[in-house]
C-alpha positions as CSV (number, residue, x, y, z in Angstrom):
1,X,10.9,-15.3,-1.1
2,X,12.0,-18.9,-1.4
3,X,11.4,-21.1,-4.3
4,X,9.5,-24.2,-3.4
5,X,10.4,-27.6,-4.9
6,X,7.0,-27.6,-6.6
7,X,7.5,-24.4,-8.3
8,X,11.0,-25.3,-9.2
9,X,9.8,-28.5,-10.9
10,X,7.1,-26.6,-12.8
11,X,9.8,-24.1,-13.9
12,X,12.1,-26.9,-15.2
13,X,9.1,-28.6,-16.9
14,X,8.1,-25.3,-18.6
15,X,11.7,-24.8,-19.8
16,X,11.9,-28.2,-21.3
17,X,8.5,-28.1,-22.9
18,X,9.0,-24.7,-24.3
19,X,12.4,-25.7,-25.7
20,X,10.9,-28.8,-27.3
21,X,8.0,-26.7,-28.9
22,X,10.5,-24.1,-30.0
23,X,12.7,-26.6,-31.8
24,X,9.6,-28.3,-33.2
25,X,8.4,-25.1,-34.6
26,X,11.3,-24.6,-37.0
27,X,11.1,-28.2,-38.3
28,X,7.3,-27.8,-38.8
29,X,7.9,-24.4,-40.6
30,X,10.4,-26.0,-42.8
31,X,7.9,-28.7,-43.7
32,X,5.2,-26.2,-44.4
33,X,7.4,-24.0,-46.6
34,X,8.7,-27.0,-48.6
35,X,5.6,-29.1,-49.0
36,X,2.6,-26.8,-48.6
37,X,4.1,-23.6,-50.0
38,X,3.1,-21.6,-47.0
39,X,4.5,-18.1,-47.0
40,X,6.6,-16.9,-44.0
41,X,4.6,-13.7,-43.5
42,X,1.4,-15.7,-43.3
43,X,2.8,-18.1,-40.9
44,X,4.2,-15.4,-38.6
45,X,0.8,-13.7,-38.6
46,X,-1.1,-16.9,-37.7
47,X,1.4,-17.9,-35.2
48,X,1.4,-14.6,-33.3
49,X,-2.4,-14.4,-33.4
50,X,-2.7,-17.9,-32.1
51,X,-0.2,-17.3,-29.4
52,X,-2.0,-14.1,-28.4
53,X,-5.3,-15.8,-28.2
54,X,-3.9,-18.6,-26.1
55,X,-2.3,-16.2,-23.7
56,X,-5.5,-14.2,-23.4
57,X,-7.5,-17.4,-22.8
58,X,-4.9,-18.6,-20.2
59,X,-5.0,-15.3,-18.5
60,X,-8.8,-15.1,-18.5
61,X,-9.0,-18.6,-16.9
62,X,-6.3,-17.8,-14.3
63,X,-7.2,-14.2,-13.4
64,X,-10.8,-13.8,-14.5
65,X,-11.6,-10.2,-15.4
66,X,-9.2,-7.6,-16.4
67,X,-7.7,-9.4,-19.4
68,X,-8.0,-6.4,-21.6
69,X,-7.2,-3.7,-19.0
70,X,-3.9,-2.8,-20.8
71,X,-6.0,-1.1,-23.4
72,X,-7.4,1.4,-20.8
73,X,-4.0,3.0,-20.4
74,X,-2.9,4.7,-23.7
75,X,0.8,4.6,-22.9
76,X,0.8,0.9,-22.0
77,X,-1.3,0.1,-25.1
78,X,1.0,2.0,-27.3
79,X,4.1,0.2,-25.9
80,X,2.4,-3.2,-26.4
81,X,1.6,-2.3,-30.1
82,X,5.2,-1.0,-30.6
83,X,6.6,-4.1,-29.1
84,X,4.4,-6.4,-31.3
85,X,5.3,-4.5,-34.5
86,X,9.0,-3.7,-33.8
87,X,9.9,-6.6,-31.5
88,X,8.0,-9.8,-31.9
89,X,7.1,-9.6,-35.6
90,X,10.6,-8.8,-37.0
91,X,12.2,-11.4,-34.7
92,X,9.7,-14.1,-35.8
93,X,9.8,-13.0,-39.4
94,X,13.5,-12.9,-39.9
95,X,13.9,-16.4,-38.4
96,X,11.2,-17.9,-40.6
97,X,12.6,-16.2,-43.7
98,X,15.9,-17.8,-42.9
99,X,14.2,-21.2,-42.5
100,X,12.3,-20.7,-45.8
101,X,15.5,-19.8,-47.8
102,X,17.7,-22.4,-46.0
103,X,16.7,-24.9,-43.4
104,X,15.6,-24.9,-39.7
105,X,18.9,-26.1,-38.3
106,X,21.1,-23.5,-40.1
107,X,18.6,-20.8,-39.3
108,X,18.7,-21.7,-35.6
109,X,22.5,-21.6,-35.6
110,X,22.7,-18.3,-37.3
111,X,20.1,-16.9,-35.0
112,X,22.4,-17.6,-32.1
113,X,24.9,-15.1,-33.4
114,X,22.8,-12.3,-31.8
115,X,24.8,-12.3,-28.5
116,X,28.0,-11.7,-30.5
117,X,26.5,-8.4,-31.8
118,X,25.6,-7.5,-28.2
119,X,29.1,-8.1,-27.1
120,X,30.5,-6.0,-29.9
121,X,28.0,-3.3,-29.3
122,X,28.7,-3.1,-25.6
123,X,32.4,-3.0,-26.3
124,X,32.0,-0.1,-28.7
125,X,29.5,1.7,-26.4
126,X,31.7,1.4,-23.3
127,X,34.9,2.0,-25.4
128,X,36.5,-1.1,-23.8
129,X,37.9,-4.2,-25.4
130,X,35.8,-7.3,-24.7
131,X,37.2,-9.8,-22.2
132,X,39.5,-12.5,-23.6
133,X,36.7,-15.1,-23.1
134,X,34.3,-12.9,-25.2
135,X,36.9,-12.5,-28.0
136,X,37.6,-16.3,-28.1
137,X,33.8,-16.9,-28.1
138,X,33.3,-14.5,-31.0
139,X,36.1,-16.1,-33.0
140,X,34.9,-19.7,-32.4
141,X,31.3,-18.8,-33.2
142,X,32.2,-16.9,-36.4
143,X,34.6,-19.6,-37.6
144,X,32.1,-22.4,-36.8
145,X,29.3,-20.4,-38.6
146,X,31.6,-19.8,-41.6
147,X,32.4,-23.5,-41.8
148,X,28.6,-24.3,-41.4
149,X,27.4,-22.0,-44.2
150,X,30.2,-23.0,-46.6
151,X,30.3,-26.7,-45.6
152,X,34.0,-26.4,-45.5
153,X,34.4,-25.1,-49.0
154,X,35.9,-21.8,-48.2
155,X,35.2,-20.1,-51.5
156,X,31.4,-20.6,-51.8
157,X,28.2,-20.6,-49.7
158,X,26.3,-23.9,-49.3
159,X,23.2,-21.9,-48.6
160,X,21.3,-19.2,-50.4
161,X,22.8,-15.8,-49.5
162,X,19.2,-14.8,-48.4
163,X,19.2,-17.6,-45.8
164,X,22.4,-16.4,-44.3
165,X,21.2,-12.8,-44.3
166,X,17.8,-13.5,-42.7
167,X,19.5,-15.9,-40.2
168,X,22.0,-13.3,-39.0
169,X,19.2,-10.7,-38.8
170,X,17.1,-13.1,-36.8
171,X,19.9,-13.1,-34.1
């Protein structure tokens, strides 16, 4: 199957727009937490509910009937609920808790430590040392993150410890 220029353009546009909205969401959340005293759990609930309704509406417009067909198969419905509760909600909540205790920029950087844990897990699971490029990446990411959360003062955190904890867990 070949990708047409039109679908490739839509794909690039979707990536750019999605990235812009994702970046904006952290800044908006930081504003809501600081100025309107919104709680992270409430924001995550509203956000996920809103996203779910938008996806259902989009699917209903594009495909018509069958939007709720997943609920007819108990196994599929169960997997969807497990993914929502054990996948989406914790991922969103840990990120927004990191934003609420720190700031959006630092929470985002901390969130991107997640791949480091994957590299370490795969190395342990396969009982093989990571490749040299992976080791260098881990060291650079950890040193950079350490400098970020200490602002170069190597004996103290520049952020609340809770912001660092939630940010790392968000990854």
